[in-house]
N, C-alpha and C positions, 0 to 999 in steps of 0.2 A: 504494500500500500504506500509506504514511504517512497520507494523507488519510483513508483508510478507517478506520484505527485512531483517528485524531483525532476523526472524526465519531461513532464508536460509543461512545467512552469519555470524551468531554469532560466529562460530569457526574460521573465517578468519580475517586477518587484513583488515577489510573493514570499511570505514568511510563514513557516510552520511555528505555531505558538502553543503556549499553555501546557496542558496535560500530556500532549504527545511528546513534547521535548522532555518533560519530566520523566515520563515512563520509559522513554528510550534510554535516558541516562541511568535509570535504575534497573535496566534490563527487564522491564515488565512488558507483557504482551500489549500491543497497541490495539485497542478496541475501536477507537475513532481518532480522526485526525482533524485538527483545526488549522485552517489556512487563512491568513489575513492578506488581502490584496485589493487592488483598485476596483475591479469589476467582478464582484462575486457571481452575478448571474451568468455572465459569459464564461467564467471559469467553471462553474458547475455544469453548464451545457457541454463544454469542451471535454471535461472528464467523463460525463455521461455517454458521450458519443464513443469514447474509447472503450468503456467497460460495458456498454449496452444497458446502462441503468436509466432511470428517469429522474431528472432534477426537480426539486420543488422548493418553493419559498418556505423557509423555516420560520422567519420572523419578519413581518412587514414593517414593524416598528424599527428594527435594527438593520434591515436589509440583508439578512443572512440567508444563504441557500444551502441545501443539503443534497448529497447524492448517497444512496444506499447501495453498497456493493452486494454481489451475489451471496457472500457468506454472512451478510447481516451487519457487517461493520459499516461505519459511516465516515464520510468526509464532509466537513462543514466549511463553507467559505463565508467570511465576514468582511465587511468593507474596511478599507484603510484610507480614510480621508486625509490624514496627516502623516506624520512620521511613525515609524515603528516604535520609537520611544514614547510617543504620545499614546499609542495603543497599549503598551505595557504599563503605563502609568495608571490605567483604568482597571487593572486587574487586582486580584485579591492578595495572594501570598507570593513571596519572592520565588518560591519553587515553581510557581505557575506564570511567572513574569519573565520568561526567557524566550527568545526567538532565534530561529535558525533559518537562514536564507535557503529557499528551495533551490536545489541543484547547485549549491555553492557551499563554501566553508565558513561564511561569515556568521558570527554569533553576536547577539546583543543581549547583555545580561546586566541591566543597570542597578539591580538590587542585590547582586551577589547570590542569585538563586542557586548556582552550582555550588557555592560555598555552603548554603543551607542544606542542599542535597547531601553533600559529603558529611556534614555534621548531624544530619537527620533532624533538622529543625523545621518547624512550620511557623513562619513569621509574617505578619501583615505588613504590607508595603507602606501603610499610612494609617493615621488615627481614625479616618472616616470610612474605612473599607466596609465595615458592617452597617454603617448608616446608609451608605450608598446602595447596598444590596443585603438586606438582613438574612437572606438564605445562606450567605457566607458563614453565619454563625454555626449552622448545621454542617456546612461543608468542611469547616476547620476540624470539627470532631470526627467527621467521616474519614477525612484524609489521615488523621492521626490513627484512626482505627484500622484503616486498610494498609497503610504503608508501614512496613515492618520496622519497629523500634524508633519511629518518629515521635517527637513530642512537640506540642505547642509551647512556644517560648513564653516566659513569665509576662513580658510586656503585652503580648497578644492575648494571653489569658485575662489580663486586667481589662482589655478592651471588650472582650466577650462578656465578662461579668457586668461591665458598665452598660452594654447595649442589649443584655439578655432579654429585656421586655419586648424588643423589636422582633423576636423570633416568630411571633404570631402573624406578622404582616405579609410574608410571601404567599403566593397562591398555593392552595392546598395540594395541587398536583405536584408542585415542586418540593414541598415539604415531604409528601409521601414518598417520592422517589429517593430522597436522602435517607429517610428512616428505614426503608426497605433494605438498605445496604449495610446497616449497623449490626455488629455483633453484640452479645451481652455486655462486653466491656465498653462498647461504644455508648450503649444506653446509660451505663453507670457514669460514664464521663459526662454525658449530657446533664444528668442529674447533679453531678458535682459542680458543674459550671453554672447551674441555675437556669438551664435551657429547657428542661423537661416539664417542670411544673407549669410554666405559662402555656404550654401546649396541651395541658390536661393529663399528662402522664405521671406515673409513679413506678418506682422499682421495688419489687418484693421478691420473695423466695421462688416464685414461679418462673422467673425470667430464664433460668438456665436448665429447666427440666426437659425441654425439647428443642432440638436444633432446626428451626425454620424461621425465616423472616416473618412469615404471617403469624406464627405462634407468638413470636416476640411482640409484635404489634398488639395482639389481643391481650397478652399478659401485661403489657405496660399501660395500655389505654382503656381496656375494658369497653364498656358501652360508650365511652367518649370517643372511641375510634370512629363513630358515625359522623363526627364533625369533619372528617377528612373525606375526600372523594374516592372512597374505596369501591371496588367492584361488587356486584351482587354476590359473587361466589365468596369473597372475603367477608361480606356481611353475614352470609349464612354460616360460614365457618365460625365467626365470632359468636354468633347466637348459640351455636351448638356447644361451644366451650363454656359459655356463661350459664347455660341451663344444666350443665352436667352436675350430677350429685354422686358422691363416692359410692360405688356399688359394693356388695358383698361378693364372695367367691361363688355362691350357688348359681346354678344355671338360670333360674328365674330372674335373679337380680342382674346378671350379666346381660340377659336378653333385653330387659327394660333399659339398661344403660345404653346398649347398642342401638335400640330403637330411637332413643333420644339424641344420639350423637353421631351415628354413622353418616358419611364414610370417614369420620374423623374420630373414631372411638379411642384410638391410641393417643392422639394428641389430647383428647379430653381426659384420659387417665392421668397424663402428666399434669394437666391443669388442676386436677383435684388431688394430686399427690398420691396416686394409686397405681403406679407403674408396676408394682409387684403382681398386679392382676393381668399383666400383658399377655401371659401365656393363656389365661382363661379366655380372653377376648379373641386371640388368634385361633384357639381351638374352636370357639363358637363360629368364627368366620368359615373355617374349613368344613365344619359340620352343617353349614347353612343349606337347607334343602333347595334343590333347583326348581321345584314346582310346589305350589300350595296343595294342601290336602283337598280343599274344596274351593269353589268359586262363589262369589257373592250371590249369583243368581240361583245357586243350588240350596240356599239356606231356607227358602220358603218364608222369607221376611220381606215386607213391602220395601220398596226403594227408600233410602234415607240413611241418616248417620248410624242407625242401628246395625246396618250391615258392616260398616267399617269397624264398629266396636267389637262385634262378634268375631270377625276375621282376625283382628289384632289379638283377642283373647285366645283364639284357637292357636294362633302362631306361638303365643307365650306358653300355652299348655304343651304344645308339641316340643318346644325347646326344653321345658321342664321334665319331659318324659311321661306325662300323664295321658297324652293322646298320641296314637301312632298310626291310625288308619282313617280312611275317608268316613267309614261308618261311625267311628268314635267321634269324629269332628261333627258330623250331622247330628248325632245324639246330643253332643254338648250344646249345639245351637238350639235344638228343640227345648232343652232344659233351661237355657239361660236367655232365650229371646224375651225381650221386654224387661229384663232384670237390670238393676243398677249394681254393678259389682263393686264391692268395697275393696280398696287398695290394701295390699298385704296378703 
């Protein structure tokens, strides 16, 4: 990807900037490439013609264009109205404020970003970086979390604490994208720096019980997660975890737990601190019948919620081992139709 951009834009005033330079210096994989140059749209179309992709306007406000490569990686082109030094002066941290000339050896590093990379420091390039874009508050912690043995320098920590209340200002989509990339240590760091409470989050013992970004979001934010623009799937996942109640090991209890939480029963076990029952849930999954014993239209009950109740009870009795045949299921339905079953 880097060689492609170098070859196409070697004759232009085009600069590879930001994370791409940082990650190359750290020998990390390049996921995307940012290029600053005079005519972003023309550059995007030129690259798209070479790779067979489709360019599109990424930001009308900022005039940025993007090309998505076949493997899903992206190249973003942003306008360069002034000098490259002017461009770098608008960035966040010294390690992200380095530019390399496309197709050449020239490097511009006005804030000693390479020095910070060598020392594994994350330092803001000015006192107003977080006020200019409060999402950088989260980005500072995310970079510290992702980059091995990097630390935010004390002066930048002070700026974060000073501006922590601004963390609620960025668009929810941008906030969510940063949160999804955090490890448990990242969330603890947010909490330490005063960034988590304004967002409605809190850290407790559930945080590290299951290793998934979505689980961590639910564990940290609970029902307050709905303030963020989450997907319907994540909304259902969160609801399943929050309604989970710790089960017993018996088959009936495991069945009820699974009915309330599947397909996330294991994550829900972690949420209620019951992972010692993981084998019981996995055994129940393997033993799950492929077909029901009876269908709703075979119960002899008028259409309505009564059918659903009876089918659910028959399934539970089957899981508990008290019903094993179609005839027993129909007999149960005859005896319990119209009854309100007491829980327990």
